[in-house]
N, C-alpha and C positions, 0 to 999 in steps of 0.2 A: 504494500500500500504506500502511496506517495503522499507525503504531507506538505502542504504549502506553508511556508514560513511567513509570519506577519512581517510587513516592512514598516519600520519606524518612520513616522512622518515628522514628529517634532518632540522636543522636550517641553514639558508643561509644569506649571505650578497648580496644585489642587488645594483649594480651600474648602473644608467641609465643616458645616455646623449642624449638629444633630440635637434637636430639642425633644426630650422624652417627657411625657406626661403619664403619671401612674393613675390608677383608678380613683385616687383621692384628689386628682388635679394638681398634685405637686409636680414641679418642673425641675428637670435636670438638663443642663446644656453641656455638650461635649464639643470642643473645637479641635480641629486638626488642620495643619498646613504642611503638605508634603510635596516633594517633587516626583514626577513620574514621566512616563512616555506615552504618547498618543500613537496608535496604530490604526490603519485602515485595512479592512478586508471586505471586499464586495461593497454592500450597502451599509455595513456596520462599522462603528468606531469602537476601539478598545482603548481604555486607559489602564495602565498597569503601574502600580507603585508598591513600595515596601514600607512597613512600619515596624519599629522595635519597641516593645513594651515589656518591662521586667526581664530584659535580656533575651526575649523570645521574638523571633522574626515572623511576621505574617505578610504574605504577598496578597494584594487585592487586585482584582480585575473587574473593571466596569465595562459591560457590553452595552453600547447605546444603539438601540434599534428605533424604528419610527415611532412605535407606540409602547415600547417596553424597555425597561432597564433591568439588567441582571448583574448582581454583585456577588462575585465569588471570592472567598477568602480561603487561603490554605497556608499551613505552617503551624504556628502555635494554636490557631483556631481554624476549623474547617467548616465552611457553610456556603450555601448558595441561596440567595434570596432573589426572587423575581417580582417585579412590580409592573402591573398592567391594570389600568383603571377598571374597576368592576370585577376583577378576578381575585380569588382567594388562592394563595400559594402556601403549600405545606412543605416544610423542609426540615432537615436536621441540622443542628448546630453542635459541633463536636469541640469540646474544650478539655483541658486537663482534669477538670472536675467531673467530666462525664458528658453524655449526649443528651440533648434537649430537643424536643419537637417544637418548632416555631410555626405558627399560623399567622399570615399577614393578609390583610384586606386593603388593597390600594384604593384610597378615596380620590386622590388627585395626583396626577403626574404631568409635569410640564417640562419639556425639553426645548431649549432655545439655542440654536446653533447659528453662529456667524463667525467672526474672527475668534471669538471665545465661545465657550459652551457653558450654559447655566442649566442646572437640573433642580427641580423642586419635587419632592415626594412627600405626600401626606398619607399615612396609613395607620390602621389599627393593628395591634400586635398582641398575640396571646402566646405565652411560653408555657406549655403544658398547663397544669393547674397552679402554677407558681406566680404568674404575672400577667396582667391584662392592662393595656394602655394604648397610648397613641404616640407615634413618632413623626416628626417632621425633619426631613433631611434636605439641606440646601448645599449644593455642590457647584462651585465656580472653578472652571478650568481655563487657564490663560497660558498663552505661549510664553516661554521663558526668554 
């Protein structure tokens, strides 16, 4: 089988702000600013970047399609989350503490592409019987 290698288009800076709301309405904001690489394959764009937390490396891949975003993480954490408006995605989230089943329901997804890329995802999340809440992820991708 022949594999086609993704060709890098440009180095990018990725600014991510995740706002989490628990069932009590309490808010937690997580901010991250990392450098990565933008790739193009057919009609899809891929953004790949690495993060190190507690001396553990995780590689994240964002697959940008016309009406769907897929976020895959592997390394210290393994997960695949798909976001498409009106769809419920059920996936597993593997951590050093064990495996969790995540259910997310995408309420809003906005992808704006030009010189830069802006992504807005608003979704409800349920992690087994442990957590239910709402997350909003804002991702801004700019050429370095």
